[in-house]
C-alpha positions as CSV (number, residue, x, y, z in Angstrom):
1,M,101.3,89.1,91.4
2,G,102.4,92.6,92.4
3,R,105.1,93.3,94.9
4,K,104.4,94.2,98.4
5,R,104.5,97.8,99.3
6,T,106.4,99.0,102.4
7,P,104.3,100.9,104.9
8,C,104.4,104.8,104.8
9,E,104.5,107.1,107.8
10,Y,100.7,106.8,108.2
11,C,100.0,103.1,107.9
12,G,103.4,102.0,109.3
13,D,103.3,104.0,112.5
14,E,102.2,102.3,115.7
15,L,100.2,105.2,117.0
16,C,96.7,104.3,118.2
17,G,95.2,107.2,116.2
18,I,96.6,109.8,113.9
19,D,94.9,113.2,113.8
20,T,94.5,114.3,110.2
21,G,94.9,118.0,111.1
22,F,91.6,118.8,109.5
23,V,89.5,120.7,112.0
24,E,86.6,122.9,110.9
25,H,85.1,125.4,113.3
26,R,81.9,127.3,112.4
27,N,79.4,128.9,114.7
28,G,80.3,126.7,117.6
29,Y,80.5,123.5,115.6
30,C,83.6,121.4,115.2
31,L,84.4,118.6,112.8
32,W,87.6,116.5,112.4
33,A,88.8,113.1,111.2
34,E,91.3,110.6,112.7
35,L,93.0,107.7,111.0
36,Y,93.4,104.3,112.8
37,P,95.5,102.2,110.4
38,F,95.9,99.2,112.7
39,S,92.2,99.0,113.4
40,N,91.5,99.7,109.7
41,Y,89.0,102.6,110.0
42,I,88.7,106.3,109.7
43,A,86.8,108.1,112.5
44,V,84.9,111.3,111.7
45,I,83.9,113.2,114.9
46,A,81.5,116.2,115.2
47,Q,81.0,118.4,118.3
48,A,78.4,121.1,118.9
49,R,76.5,122.8,121.6
50,D,72.7,122.3,121.9
51,E,70.1,124.9,122.7
52,N,71.0,124.7,126.5
53,G,74.7,125.1,125.9
54,E,75.5,121.5,126.6
55,M,78.3,119.9,124.5
56,I,77.1,117.1,122.3
57,E,79.4,114.8,120.2
58,D,78.8,112.1,117.6
59,H,81.0,110.0,115.4
60,I,81.0,107.5,112.6
61,K,83.5,104.9,111.6
62,L,84.4,104.4,107.9
63,P,86.2,101.2,106.9
64,M,89.7,101.8,105.6
65,N,90.9,98.8,103.4
66,Y,93.7,100.8,101.8
67,C,96.0,103.4,103.2
68,P,94.8,106.8,102.0
69,N,98.4,108.1,101.7
70,C,100.3,105.3,99.9
71,G,97.5,103.0,98.7
72,R,99.0,99.9,100.5
73,K,96.3,97.2,101.2
74,L,95.7,97.1,105.0
75,I,93.5,94.0,105.1
76,D,94.7,90.6,103.8
């Protein structure tokens, strides 16, 4: 049996969401990701403007069983 890892600054912080700092802007499109270690998922969000200039947004949730920074298992 391996020893338990201590939480790092990403998975041990009690923030509701952690912005990854990755934001891509191209031709009016925007894409970024946020980590939610206590909810065990990564959210990827995209924003753009449609033909009428209205802002549209969509997102997906990716399960996060391990911390992407330290590798600690988040789900027991």
